[in-house]
Phi, psi and omega in degrees: 000140182225133177223110183065234179271349182269146176220143180230135176269143177212158184272132177252123180281142173261165179303331179287341182269003183264093183293328179294319179293319178296319178297321178295319178296318178296320179297313180298320179293321179295316178297323178295316178294319180294323178294321178291323182284336183287338179289144179283131178299155183292335182279351179269128178274115184294331181286341181276351181291137180294138180260144179279140179284179180292151183271339188298327177298325178292323177295315179298317179296319179295314179299319179296316181294321178294320179296319179296316179297319178296316180297318179297320178296314180294321181295317181293323178292324181291331181294317183288338183276338186280000000 
């Protein structure tokens, strides 16, 4: 750059030097590939896919087991204090 009698050197970026632009291009390409892979192939029958059962029985079982463990812990501590 030159202004009057003064001159300054500066770096000019080329398209290959732009890491942000390259990252954006990679992101867009990845999203495009992920979107294509997420679709179910035509030869797969969606109705034949196994379905997950309801979650609430597992929650009830977990709560019951935690309650029993808590009660056992409290009961054992109470035995030694009496």
